C-alpha positions as CSV (number, residue, x, y, z in Angstrom):
1,X,0.0,0.0,0.0
2,X,1.2,3.5,-0.8
3,X,-0.1,7.0,0.0
4,X,-1.6,9.1,-2.8
5,X,-2.3,12.8,-2.9
6,X,-5.5,14.2,-4.4
7,X,-5.2,17.8,-5.4
8,X,-8.6,19.3,-6.0
9,X,-8.6,21.9,-8.8
10,X,-11.4,24.2,-9.9
11,X,-15.1,23.5,-9.2
12,X,-15.7,26.9,-7.7
13,X,-17.4,28.3,-10.8
14,X,-20.1,25.6,-10.7
15,X,-20.9,26.3,-7.1
16,X,-21.5,30.0,-7.7
17,X,-25.0,29.4,-9.0
18,X,-26.0,27.1,-6.1
19,X,-28.6,28.1,-3.5
20,X,-27.6,27.7,0.1
21,X,-29.6,24.5,0.3
22,X,-27.8,23.1,-2.8
23,X,-24.5,24.1,-1.3
24,X,-25.3,22.3,1.9
25,X,-26.3,19.2,-0.1
26,X,-23.1,19.4,-2.1
27,X,-21.0,19.7,1.0
28,X,-22.9,16.7,2.5
29,X,-21.8,14.7,-0.6
30,X,-18.2,15.6,0.2
31,X,-18.5,14.6,3.8
32,X,-20.2,11.3,2.8
33,X,-17.4,10.5,0.2
34,X,-14.7,11.2,2.8
35,X,-16.5,9.1,5.4
36,X,-16.8,6.3,2.9
37,X,-13.0,6.5,2.3
38,X,-12.4,6.6,6.0
39,X,-14.6,3.5,6.7
40,X,-12.7,1.6,4.0
41,X,-9.4,2.5,5.7
42,X,-8.2,4.7,2.8
43,X,-8.5,8.2,4.2
44,X,-5.4,9.5,6.0
45,X,-5.7,13.3,6.0
46,X,-7.1,16.3,4.1
47,X,-8.3,19.9,4.3
48,X,-9.6,22.7,2.2
49,X,-7.2,25.5,1.4
50,X,-7.8,29.2,1.8
51,X,-8.0,31.1,-1.5
52,X,-5.4,33.8,-0.6
53,X,-1.7,33.0,-0.3
54,X,1.8,34.0,-1.2
55,X,4.2,32.7,-3.8
56,X,7.9,32.3,-3.1
57,X,10.0,31.9,-6.3
58,X,13.5,31.8,-7.7
59,X,16.9,31.8,-6.3
60,X,16.3,35.1,-4.4
61,X,13.1,33.7,-2.9
62,X,11.0,36.6,-4.2
63,X,7.6,36.8,-2.4
64,X,4.6,37.9,-4.3
65,X,0.8,37.7,-3.8
66,X,-0.8,34.7,-5.3
67,X,-1.4,32.1,-6.5
68,X,-3.0,33.8,-9.5
69,X,-4.0,31.3,-12.0
70,X,-7.1,30.5,-14.0
71,X,-10.0,29.5,-11.7
72,X,-9.9,25.9,-13.2
73,X,-6.3,25.5,-12.1
74,X,-6.6,26.8,-8.5
75,X,-5.9,24.1,-5.9
76,X,-8.8,24.3,-3.5
77,X,-7.8,21.4,-1.2
78,X,-6.2,18.0,-0.8
79,X,-6.7,14.6,0.6
80,X,-4.2,11.9,1.3
81,X,-5.5,8.4,0.7
82,X,-3.9,4.9,0.9
83,X,-4.3,2.6,-2.1
84,X,-2.7,-0.5,-3.6
85,X,-1.6,1.4,-6.7
86,X,-2.2,4.3,-8.9
87,X,-5.0,2.6,-10.7
88,X,-6.9,2.0,-7.4
89,X,-6.2,5.5,-6.2
90,X,-7.6,6.9,-9.5
91,X,-10.7,4.7,-9.2
92,X,-11.3,5.9,-5.7
93,X,-11.0,9.5,-6.9
94,X,-13.9,9.0,-9.3
95,X,-16.4,9.2,-6.4
96,X,-15.4,12.8,-5.6
97,X,-18.2,15.3,-5.8
98,X,-16.0,18.0,-7.4
99,X,-16.9,16.5,-10.8
100,X,-20.5,17.8,-10.3
101,X,-19.1,21.4,-10.5
102,X,-16.6,20.7,-13.4
103,X,-13.6,20.5,-11.1
104,X,-10.8,18.0,-11.4
105,X,-8.7,15.7,-9.2
106,X,-5.0,15.3,-9.7
107,X,-3.8,11.9,-8.4
108,X,-0.2,11.6,-7.4
109,X,1.8,9.0,-5.5
110,X,3.6,10.3,-2.5
111,X,7.1,9.0,-2.7
112,X,8.9,7.9,0.4
113,X,12.0,10.0,1.1
114,X,15.0,7.8,1.5
115,X,17.4,9.0,4.3
């Protein structure tokens, strides 16, 4: 078993037209999906991310406001799950409610740092 990172991108545009009741239902789907992963022993950690932040770049570590990217590319949160391989981790990601609002899930294996 290995750990996989889910990076949630976009999806905010589709939520903009939701009523408060629809938003509550959508968030309920997120909680149910995470609960399902947890009960299956797959969920390890995860949180939403604030929209504001800073970027530190280059050899001089220049700090700027950001990240400023297209809305579809903004990382809105993450989960860490455990799976037998990339195929299984990808299959588990298909249950994510972000697809209802045209978002995406990037699935990446977390490599173990060798000391």
